[in-house]
N, C-alpha and C positions, 0 to 999 in steps of 0.2 A: 023901317026906322033904324037908324044907326044908334047903337047903345053906347057908343064910345067916343063920340065927338064932345067937345067942350060943352058943359052945361046939361048933360043928361040927368034925369032923375035917378035916384038910387035904385028904384024899382027896375029901371031899364038894365042896369048892370046885373042885377040879380036874375032877371029873366034871361039875359044873354048867357050867363054862367050856367043856369039850369039847362037851357036848350043845347048848348055845346056839349054838355055832359050826357044828357039823356037822348038827344036826337042829333048826333054829330053829322050824319050825312046831309040831312036837310038844312042844318044850320050852316055848314060850310058853303052850301050853294048860295045862301042868303048873303053870307059874309063876302063871297067872291064878287058880288055885284054892288055892294053898298059902298058909298064914298067914305074915305077915312084919311086921316093924316097921322104921321108918327107922333106928333105932339098931342093930338087928340086921344090917340090910343093910350099914350102914357098917362095923361091926366084923368081920363074917364074909366080906364080899365086896369092898366098895369099897376099904378101906384096903390089904388085901394086894395087890390088882391094881394100884391106883394107885401103889403103891410101885415097881412094875416100871420104868416109864419114868423115874421120879425117880432111882432108884438106878442104872439103866443109863446115864442121862445124866450122872450124877455121875462114874461110873467112866470113861465115854468122854471127859469133859472133862479129867479129871486125867491120864489115860494118853495120850490122843491129841490133846486140845485141840479147838478150834473151827477149822474150815477155811473160808476164803473168799478169793477173788481170788488163790489160790495161796499165801496167807499162813496159816501155822498158829499160832494163839494158844493157849497153855496158861495158863488162869487159875490163880490161887493156890488152894490147897485151901480156904481160907475163902470166897473168892468163888464157887467151884464149889459148895460146900456150901450157901451162901445161895441160889444159883440152883436147886438141887435142892429145897430146902425150899419156895421160892416155887412151883416147878413142882408139887409135891405139894399145896400148899395150894390152888392154882388148880384142880387136878383135883377135889379134894373139894368146893370151892365150886361149880364148874361143873355137876357132876351134880345138885346140889340146885337150882340156878337153872333148869336145864333141866326138872327135875321140876315146878317151880312154873309154868313156861310151859305144859307139857303139861296140867297140871291146870286152869290158868286158861282155856285155850282150849277145853277139852272141851265145855262147854255150847254154844259157838258152832257146833260141828259135830255137834250131836246126841248127844254123848258124855255120860258120867256123871262128875261131879267125884268124885275119890277120891285124896287125896294119897298114900296108901301105894301104890296101884296105879300112879300116875304116877311115883313114885320107883322102883318096880320096873322100869318101862319105861326110864327114864333110866339106871339102874344096869346092867341086863343088856345093853342096847343098846351100852353103852360097852365091853363086854368086848374086842372086836377091837382097838379103838384102844389100850387099855391093854396088851394082850399084844404088839401090834406095836411098842410102845415098847422092847422088848428090843433092837431093832436099833440103838438109840441108843448102845449100848455100843461099837460099832465103826463109825466114820464111813463107810467104803466100802459098808457094808450099809444106809446110810440110805434108799436108794431103796425098800427093802422095807418101810419104814414106811408106804408107801402102802396096804399091805394093811389098815391100820386103817380105811380107807374102808368096809370091810365092815360097820362099825358102823351106817352109814346104812341098809344093807339090813336089818339086825336091827331098827332102829327102824321101818322101813317094815312089817315083818312083825308086830311086837308091839303097836304103838300101837292099831290098831283092836280087837285082841283084848282087851286089858286095860282100855281106856277105853270100850269098848262103843259105838263110833261106828258109825252105820249105814253100810252098804256104799256108798251113793251119795255119802256125805260123807267117807268114810274117807281116800280118796286126797288130797283137798284138805287135810284136817286134817294128814295126814302131811307133805305138801309144806311147809306153813307151819312145822311143828315142825322139819323138816330145815333150813329156812332159818335158823331160830333157832339150831340146833346149829352150823351153819357160822359164823354171826356170832359165837357164843360162842368157837369155836375161833380165829377171827381175832383177837378181842379178847385171848384168852389168849396168843396168839403175839406180839401187839403189846406186851403187858406184859412178857413174858419177854425180848423182843429186846434192850432196853437193858441188862437185867441180865446178859445174855451178852456185853455189850460189842461187839455187832455194828455199832453205830453207825447203824442205820437208823431212819427215822421211824416213829412208832407211831400216827399219827392215823388215825382210822376215820371214813369219811363216805360218804354216797351220792353217786355221780358221775352227776348227771342229764345232763350233756353227753354222756356215753357211752351213754346210753339207759337206760330204766327197768330197775330190777333190778340195776344194776351197783354193786358196793361197792368202794370204793378205800381201801386202808390203806397208808400209806407210799408206796412206788412200785409197789404191787401192785393188780391189778384182778381181780375175780371176777364173772362174769356170772351172777347168780342166775336170770336168765330162761331159762337152759339147763338148769334143774333137771329138767324132764321127760325130756329126752334123756339126762341123766346117770343118772337113776333107772332107765331102761330098760336101760342098760348094766350098772348095778349088779345089777339083778334077774337078768338073764341069766347073768352071771358067777357070782353067788352060787348060783343053781340048779345050775349045773354043778358047783360045789364041793360042794354039799350032797349031790348024787346020786352024785358020784364019776365022772361021765360027761364031765368036761372033756377037752380035747384031750390026747392023749398027748404027752409031751415030745419034741421033735425030737431025733433021734439026734445026739449031740455031734459025731460024725465028719462029719455033713452040715453042721453049723454051721462046723466047721473049714474046710470047702471054701470058705466065703465069705470067709475071711481071705486076702488076696493075699500073694504072696511079697515085695512091697515096696510102700510107699506114700509118695508125695511125696519120693522119694529116700532113704527110710529102709528098710534091709534087715531082713527078719524073722529074728530070732535064736532064738526059742523059742515053743512053742505048748503050751497046756494045755487040757484039756477035762474036763467033769464033768456029772453029772445027779443028780437026786434028787427026793423029794417026800414029802408027808405030809398026811393029812386032806383029800384031794381037790385039794391044790395041788401041782402038779409043775412042774419046770423043768429046763433044761439050759443049758450055756454053753460057748463056745469063746473062748479069749483068746490073743493073741499079743503079743510084745514086738518092737518095731522100733527100731533104733539107727542113728545117723549122727553120727560124731564124738562130741561131748558130749551130743548130743540123744537123747531117748528117748521113745517113744510106746507106751502100752499100749492096744491096741484089742480090744474084746470084743463078742461077739454073744450075747445072752441070750434064751432062750425063757422068758417069764414064764407061759406057759400061760393058764389061765382068769383068773389074777390080773392079767394084762395089761389086761383090760377095766376093772378097778378103777383101775389106774394111768392108764388112758385117760380117767378122769373129769376129770382136770385139763384135758384138751382139751375135753371136753364142756362144762365150766364156762367155757371160754375164759379160763383163768387167764393173766394177764400180769404180769410183774414186771421192773423195770429199775432199776439203780443204777450210779453211776459216780463214781470219786474217785481223783485222783492217779495217773492212768495205769492204773487197775484198773477193771474193769466186770464186771457179772453181769446176765444177763437170761434170762427165761423167756417163751416164747410159741410161736406157730405159724410154721413155715417150710415152705412148700409143702404146707400142710395138715396137717403133722405136729408134735406137741408136741416142742419143742426147748429144751434148757437150754445155756447158754454162759457161760463165765467166762474171764477172761484177766488176767494181771498182766504188764504190759510190762517192768517192772524185773527180775523174776525169770524171765520168759519161761516161766511155768508156766500151763497152761490146761486146760480141760475142755470137751468138747462131746459132747452125747448127743441121740439122736433116738428117739422111741417110734414104732415102725412097725407098722401094722396092728392096733393095740391088742393086740399080743402080743409083739413082739420089741423089745428095747432094744439099740441100737447105741451104744457109748460109746467115746470116745477121750480119754485123759488124757496129758499130756506135759510134760516139762521140757526147757528149752533149745530150744523150738520156737516157731513162729508159730501163731496161731490158724488161719491158712489151711491149715497142715499138718494140724491136727486135723480140720478140715472135710473136707479131701481124704481123710483116712483113713476117716472115716465114709462118705463118698460111694463109696469104693472097694469097700465091702461090697456095694453095690447095694440100697438100700432098696426099690426097685420090685420086685426079685426076691423080697425077703422078704415084701412085701405079697402077692404072688401065692402064696407058700408059706402065708401065714396064711389065705388064703381056702380053700385046699385042706384045711387042718387042721380 
């Protein structure tokens, strides 16, 4: 049964989304043979799913606003609505452009040109990124949007099947298309950035001084030369999710033990823990609040499970970002070999500091009335090296 032609029940869409995420190999084989039209795919699958990040982003913007440098900006309803419409339009256009690229490159890699098949690949491979857009509804959950990187693995699995590329050329074909998908995402982000009033540059160019394969946009750099390393991480993580054999979530009580009684002179006042999972993705977390006078730090240790490897793709691509303005700064990069994000507003004394450890654990500190050194000390007090040892055991 085709789940994407005009008139399918909503349950058909849900079942197709679940199957492509949890059983990609078998589902791509079904998709390869089923009839479809570009219009039907748009109406029955693309539009409903592409609305998820657009609507979630709209609600998140209106209710919580955009956060950066410790400043929370709530746009007007009109500007938020414009942003959502543009976001939705870019999603619809991007999937079509990606399909054109897939179809156009097919003969170069021994594949068969077929616009409908290429569109199927672009559409169904985008499933994870669209569904991950739900986390835009609540900014603190934004880190989970990285689960959308699973779409790259779906592309990796489906491209050779639907486009009939020979085995010896399928990998290279996939790599080239993945690069195109990444560049499309970068361009989409650059277009949306000024609309969201984030004030960052949106220029996109190849940075030859940084080495072949490095793309620079605004203050951000992505090393596309690391694609092979990233794809290996992606495939390993996705296989664990698909089979349900990913690492069991760390007992929250064990994570709680990593949270010290005090950090940088701040005393621990409360601790919470939790765990859960679905569809082969499991996780657990321990979080503590520390206070000193008017200062407050929230320190958390999160076990991302198999999904941590997908988050680790940022490190595999050597993603770097840096911006600074009026006593405020934000940067992303590697510190001591670990992916790290850091932001601080000197005026409000609000900051955030997080580190991805062992491609599995996220240690994050956020505080008000603090120094950035306090947040770094809080993260260091958890003992990233100990967590790396725990990751290797898991």
